[in-house]
N, C-alpha and C positions, 0 to 999 in steps of 0.2 A: 674839783673836776675829777670824774671817775677815770681810773686807769683802764686802758684798753687791755682786753684779754684775748688770747689766741688759743683756739682749740688745736691741740697738737698730739703727735705720737712719734715713736721711733720705729724705723722700718728698715728692711732690706728691700731695695728696689730691683726690679727685674731688668735683665739686659734684653735687647730686641729679639734674639732668637727664642728665648723662653716666653716672653711676652706674646709673641706671634703664635707660638704653639698652643699656649693656654687660651689665648683669644680665639683661635680657630675652634677649639673644643666648645667654648661658650656659645659661639655662633651656631654650632651644630645642635646644642641643647636648647637654645633660645626658642625656636618655634614649637617645641614639644609641650611647653606649659606656659600659660600666661599668668601663673600664680607666683612666679619667681622673679625677683628683681635681680637680674644678672649684673655683675660688676663690669663697667666699661674696661676694655683692655688697657686704656691709659691709666686707670686707677689701681691696677693690680699690684700688690705688694705683700710682703710677709711682715705682719706687725710683731714687733718685739716687745713694745710697751706702749699702752695708751695712757697719755698724760692728762687729757682733758683740757679744761680752760686754764691757761697759765699766763702770768704777767711776764713782761719783758725781763725782769730780774730773774724769775724762775727759769725762763728759757735760756738765759745766759748760763745758769748753773747746770741745766740739762746738757748744754753744749759742752761744758767742762767734763761732765760724766761720760759723754760720747768719746771725747778725745782720750780720756784715761782708759776707757774700755778698748779703744782701737789700738792704743800704744801697747796694750798687754795681750793682744790677740793676733795671731798670724793669719794671713789670708787662707781661705779654704774654698771648697765647692760643695754644693748640695745638689742632689738629684731630685727633681720634682716628678712624682709618680703617683698615678691612681687618683680616683675621685671617690669621696665619701660624703657622709652627711652627719650632722649632729642634731639630735641624739641618735638618729638611725634613719634608714631609707623609708620606713613605713610612715613615720610622722616627722619629716625633716623640718628643721628650722633654718639650717645653714648648710650650704654645700662647700666643700673644700677640696683642694688638691693637696696631697700629702708630700712630706719630705722623707725620702728613703735614705740613700747614702748621704753622709754628712750631718745626720740628725744629732749625733753626740756633739759634734763641733758647734752646731748652732745652738744647742741647749746650753753648752758651756758659755758661749758668747752672751746669751740672754741672761744667764745667772750672774755673770760678771757685770753686765749693764745694770741689773737690778741692785746689786751691791753698791755700785758707784752712785746711782741715783739716790738710794736710801741714805748714803753718807751726806748727801746734799739736801736732805729734807723731804724727799719724795716718798710717799707711802709704798711699801712693798706689796705686790699683788698676793692676795691670800690663796687664790686658786692656783693649782698646778698649771704650768704653761706647756702647751703642746705645739710644736712647729707645724704650721699649715698655711695655706694660701686660700683666703676666702674668695669664692668666685660667684656666690649668689645667696640670697636670703628669701625664704618663703614668706610672703606678706599676706597670702590668702590660703590658709590650710585647707579649707573646704574646696577651693578651686584646685589645689594640688591633688587632693583625693579624686576629684572629678576628672582631672586630666590624666591620671595615672592609667596607662594602658600597656599592652605588650610591647608596642614600639618604643615607648619611653623607657620601660624597664630594660629592654634589649640594649638601648644606647647607653644607659647608665652602667649596665653590667660590663659592656665593652670598655667604657671609660675607666672602670675600676682597675683595669690592668694595662692602662695606657701610660707610656712614659712621655714626659714633656721636656726632657733634656737636662743637661747639667748647668746650674747657675753658679758662675764664679762669684764668691763673696769677698770683695776687697774693700768695702766701706760700709758704714752704718749711717743712716740719715735721720735727722730731726725734721719732721714734716709738719706743715700747717694744713688744717682742713677747714675750708670755707663752705658752709652749707647754704644751699639755695633751693628754690623750688624745682630747678632742673637737675638737682643732685649735688654731690660733693665734688669740690675741686681741690686738688692737692698741690702744694708747692714746697720746695726744699728750703729749709731755714738754715741748716748747718749739715755739713758732710764731714765725717771723721774716717780717715783711712785706717785699715788694719795694717800695722807696721811691725809687729813683733816677728822675730825669727823662730823658725822651728828648731827645737833642740837637735844638735848634731847626733847621729847614731854613734853608739859606743863601738 
């Protein structure tokens, strides 16, 4: 009998204020191009590590890695700011909201998580990791170029300098991803609190 596998990833989940702020920006952008698949507000998150299809045994090891990471990391906050595209606005494939303040702390968290996962048999990501919040993917490049007009450029230029608030980071979450014709649905498998204490000032 084949073992069931679960598509999974590790993420920071948004609180309601930041989810609402980013969701409102997505709704402002949505009607300006039909060539972008915008992320539903309920699915917004910052991916720390994509794990892919994993067995229950591997997911238990991943949960251990999250717990170890959380125990070694103090809570912090990140500021979500600005909108950009990869590889660039002329031929975008992915739109993102950036992380301003707190970027060093979240990088340290992600690096610690990578190490804990690697010690438990998960492959380390070869590409450098950049903290961001994916908000949309271009599925029709020709359509994007056709839709690009002064109004769209003006809205994106304004969004590039928009702040979306501070997100308190007090836990990391192992998520499952169930794919269907209507899109992805996410659910929490394990949550690990950040419980380390900041060092006392000298």
